[in-house]
C-alpha positions in Angstrom: 105.8 113.8 98.1 104.3 117.2 99.1 100.5 116.4 99.0 99.9 119.8 97.7 101.8 119.0 94.5 100.9 115.3 93.5 102.8 114.0 90.7 100.7 113.6 87.7 101.0 110.3 86.0 98.7 108.1 83.7 98.8 105.0 86.0 99.6 104.0 89.8 100.6 100.8 91.3 101.4 100.0 94.9 103.6 97.1 95.5 104.2 97.8 98.7 102.9 94.3 100.3 104.3 92.2 97.5 108.1 90.8 97.6 110.6 90.1 94.8 110.4 88.9 92.2 106.5 89.6 92.0 107.3 93.0 92.5 109.0 93.3 89.0 106.4 91.2 87.6 103.5 93.2 88.9 105.3 96.6 87.4 106.4 94.8 84.2 102.7 93.9 83.6 101.8 97.3 84.1 104.3 98.8 81.5 103.2 96.2 79.1 99.8 97.6 79.1 101.1 101.3 78.6 101.6 103.4 75.5 105.1 104.7 74.7 105.3 108.2 76.3 102.8 107.1 79.5 104.0 107.4 82.7 103.2 105.7 86.0 103.9 105.9 89.4 104.9 103.0 91.7 104.9 102.8 95.6 107.8 100.4 96.6 109.5 99.5 99.7 113.1 100.2 100.4 115.5 97.3 100.6 115.6 94.5 97.6 112.6 96.1 95.9 114.2 99.5 95.7 117.3 98.4 94.2 115.9 95.6 91.8 112.6 97.4 90.6 114.3 100.9 89.1 117.4 98.6 87.7 114.7 96.4 85.9 112.7 99.2 84.2 115.9 100.7 83.0 117.2 97.4 81.9 114.1 97.1 80.0 114.5 100.6 78.3 112.4 102.5 80.0 113.2 106.1 81.9 112.8 106.6 85.6 111.5 110.3 85.7 111.8 110.4 89.6 112.7 108.3 92.7 111.9 109.6 96.1 110.7 108.8 99.5 107.2 109.1 100.0 107.6 111.3 103.0 110.6 112.4 104.9 112.6 109.3 106.4 109.7 106.7 105.0 110.7 103.5 104.0 108.0 103.9 101.3 109.2 105.4 98.0 107.8 106.6 94.8 109.0 105.5 91.6 108.0 107.8 88.5 108.6 106.1 85.2 108.0 106.7 81.5 107.4 103.7 79.1 109.6 104.2 75.9 
């Protein structure tokens, strides 16, 4: 992500220190507290979390707006989602 152009979101969550399934549990709890149309940025690690969290977000009917490495070559990813 370019620091000069941060993604504007309503909420932010960092799950880089958590492991599955806690990663999606925390993401789901955040989404449940959101209003439809609100957006959130989630910092997550690659691997199992990167595979499972975005998939689960979509399976629950929400929209993935973007999913990109935090910086070039980073193992931390930024997921931007919108609650439906």
